[in-house]
N, C-alpha and C positions, 0 to 999 in steps of 0.2 A: 525375441524368440517365443516366450510364453505370452498367453493372453493377459492383457492388463485389466480386463473387466471381470476377472474371477479372483476370489481370495486365494492367495498362494499358500496359506497355511493348511489348505486341504490338498493332500498328495494327489487326489484324483484329477486336480487341475494342472498338474505338471505336464502340459502338452503343448504342441505347436500345430498351427494350421498348415495343411499341405494342399488345400484346394477347396473348391465349392462346385457342387452339381445340384441342379434343380433347386437353387436357393438354400441348399443345405451345406453348412460348413463341415469339412472333413478334417478332423484333428487326429494326431498320433501322439500317444503318450510316450514320454522319454524312456520309460521302462520297456516298452515294446522294442525300441531300437536297441537298448542295452541287452535285452534277452536274445534278440536276433543275433547280435554280435557274439554273445557268449555261446549260443547253440551252434553257430556256424564254426567258430573256432574249435569247439568241442568235437565237431564232426570230422575235423581234419585228421587224416591217418597219422599215427605215431611213427616217427622215423625209425624207431627201434623195433617196431612190430613187424617189419618186413612186408608190409602190404604193398601190392603191386598196382593198386588203383591210382591213377594220376591225381595229383592234388587239384588240378584244374577241373577235372570231372566232378570231384567231390564238392568243390566250391559251387560249380554250376548247379548241381543237384540240391545243395543246401539253400542257395540263394533262390533258386526256382521254386522250391517247396515253400519257402517262407513267403515269396511273392504270391503264390497260389493261395496260401492261407489268408494273406491280407485281402486278396480280391474276393474270396468266398465270404469272409466275415463282413466285408464292406457291403456286398450284395445282400446278405442276410439282414443287415441293419437297414439298408434302403427298403427292403421289404416291409419292415416295421413302419418306416416313415411314410411310404406310399399307402399302406393300409390305414394309417392314422389319418392322412389327408383324405382318403376315400370316404371316411365317415364324418368328415367335417372338422377334424382336429388340425393341429399345427405340428410341424416337424422342423426343427431348427439346426440340429447338430448331430454328428456321429463321431464318437471317440473310439479309436482303435487302441487297445491296450493288451498286455500280455495274456489276460484271461478271456479274450474275445473282443466283443464290441459293445458299446453302450449308445443307444439312440436316444437323444433328448427329444421326446415327443409329448404332446399334450392332447390326448383324445378327449372327446366329450365324456362327462362323468356319468356314464351308464354302462351296464354290463356288455351289451352287444358291441358298442364301440371299442371297448377294451378287448373283447374277444377277437374282433376282426384285426385290430392292431397287432395282437399277439400272434395269431395264426399266420399272418402274412409273412412273417420272418421264416419259419420252418418251411413254408410252401416254396420259397425260393430254393432251399436245399433239395426239396423233393424234385423240383424241375431240373436242377443241375444233375442230380443223381440219375434221373430218368434219361436225360440226353446222353450222359456218359455211358449208361448201360447200353443204350441203342448203339452208340458208337463202338463200344468194345465188342458187342455181339456181331455187328456188321463187319468190323475190321478183322476179328479173329475167326469168325464163322462158328463160334461155340458159345453156348449159354453159360458154360462153366467159367468163362473169362471174367464174369461179374462176381465180386465178393459179396454174396448175399448174407453170409454169416455176420451178425452184428458184433460178435466177439473178435472177429478178424476183418476189419473194414478195408484192409489193404492187401488181403491175400485172396486171389481167385479161388473159387470153389474147386476147380480142377487145377491142382497145383502143378500138374505135369505140363501145363501150357507155358511155352517160352514166349515171352513178350518182347516185341521190338522196342527201340528207344522211344518212339512216338507213342506206342501203346502203353508203355510204362508211365509216361507223363499223364496220359489220359486217366490211367488208374489212380494216380496221385490226386487228381482233381476229384474223382469219384470218392476216394477214401476219405479225404479231408472233409468234403461236404457231408458224407455219410456220418462221420464221427461227430461233426458239429450238430447234425440233425438228431443223432441219438442222445447226445448230452442234453440238448434243449428239450427233448421230449420227456425227460425225467419229471415225474409229477412232484417236483421239489421246488418251491419258491426260492430264489427269484428266476429260475429257468422258465422257459416258455411253457413247459408242461405244468408247472406250479401256478403260473399266471392264468392259464386256461382253467385250472381247477378253481382259482379264486373267482374268475369271471362267471363260472358255472354256479358257484355257491352264492354269489352276490344277490340275485333276485330271490333266492330261497331263504337266506339268513340275514340279508342286509349287508351293506358295505363293510362296516366295522367288524362284525362277527366273521364275515368271510375272509377278511384280511388276517384277523387274529388266528383263525383256523389254518389258513394256507401257510402263513409264516411259521406257525407252530409245527406243522408237518415239515416245512422246509428246514427248520432248525434240527429236527430229528434226522431228516435225510442227510443234512450236511455232516452230522456226527458219524453216520454210517459211511458216507463217502470218505471222510477223513480217516476212519479206522481202516477202510479198504486201502487207502493210499499208503498208510503206515505199514500195513502187512505186506503189500505188493512192492513197496519201495518206490511208488510213483509220486514224485514231488508235485507234479501238475495236479493230481487229484487232491492232494493235501491243500494246495493253494486254492483250488476251486471250493473245497469244503470250508476253508476259513472265510473266503469272500462271501460264500452263500450264507454262512451262519451270521456274519456281521450284518449283511444286507437284510436278512430276515429280522434280526433283532431291532435294527433301526426302523424298518417298515412297521414292525409290530408296535413300537413306541409311537410312531407318527399316527397310526390308525386310531390310537386312543384319543387324539385331539381332533378327529374328524367325525362328523355325524353322518348318518346314512344318506342324507340329502345334501351333503356338502357340495361345493363347487369344484374348483380345479383339482384339489388334492395335490399330488406330487407326480413328477415325471416318472412313469413306471419303468422306463428303460434307461434312465440316466443314473446319476450317482446316488439317488435317493434323497437329494436335497429338496427342500420345499420350493414350490413354484406357484404360490397362490396368485401372484401377479405376473401374468405372461407378458413379456415385453412386446411392444408393438413392432411388427415386422412387415416387410414388403410382402405382397401376395406371392405364393409359390408358383412354380411352373404350371401345375395343373389348374390352380385357381385362376391364374392369368388367362389360361386357355379357355376356361369356362366363361370368364367375363368377356373375352374377345368374341367367342361364338355368340353369346347372348347379345352383345352390341351389334354384331353383324346381322343377326336375325331381326332385331328391332329396326335397323337401318333398311333392310330389305322390305320389311312390312310397311314402313313409312313410304318407301318408293312405290310399292304396289298401290297404296292408298292414294298417293298423289297422282299416279298414272290413271287410276280409276276415276278420280274426281275430274281430271282433265278430259277424259273420254266422255264422261257424262255431260260436261259443259259443251263439248263439241256436238254431241247428239242433240242436246236441247237447242243449240243454235241452229242446227240443221232442221229441226222440227219447226222452229220459229220462221225459217225462211221458206221451206218447201213442204211442210206438213208431215203427218205421221206416215202417209203412204210412201214417202221417199226413203224410209228407213229399211235397212237390210234385216234379215232374221236375227243376225248376231246383235245388231244395234238395238233391236226391239227387246231382246233378252237382257241386255245390259240395262236398259231403261226400266224394265219390269223388276229386275233384281234391286235396283237402286230405290224404286218406289216402295218395295216390300221392306227394305232396310230402314228407310225413313219412317215407315209406319210402325215398325217394331220398336223404335227408340222414342216415339212420341209418348208423352205421359197419358 
């Protein structure tokens, strides 16, 4: 069930593989499944409460919402992976767990590569929200159908709008993507906003100083989020705060052992474990595509050269038999171009 290539004394590795896309393993943490079961059971109406909503409908909504959340988080992490590969890095694995997703990527050790890798994730959510917004406006005919208010990502601005079943589901896709986008835009490390801040500080203060500053801000932000979670009674915020604080603390410690001109560093979207030695892997989908295109271009170039040489040999044979006067204008041009080419490569 669990991966045998990972140390099981680390709870972050308690996961199982559910598939692979674009040479990227997709794993699900066991806690994600347990939390899903717990929340779905908790969502069921109490028999003593006199609620008239059918249990089947509640189950469908709960399961559907969790499936949408899974899909959006997965797409967000694929955004990080593709962004990393775009700048020449490697992406190997995505882990879905209760607090979101973790993409195991290794971008080149420079600010711009880390910036592109980071921004690519939230951009996926921007695209999802944009498409859902267009769909809601076109479907309802009202701009107020879109929940623009960041404090209420699931509530349309015009609360008087009555949504159909299909419109309600589209609203859930928008709201979940919007919520994930807002959380990740917080300028608190290790969220994407904090990583953007670190990448921006990197060329100005150096890698180590930028990490220490970003993680220090992140630890302070985690404390604020934790206090907010305690006051509001939101357990999820408290869990996010604890995870954020521990990740910042671990990253801050690791930064002390890396110089500004170090190599691989550590996977910025994974569990925070060191990855100085990146395992040798097969080329990914986009890398294989680039290699295939380059090979095809080389093959076509060789074919053109072979055809040209064959044509030159035919023209020279014709000149030898019938003289220059027998050549057509096109054949004369080919011969002149070949003469110029030979002259240009002579020492």
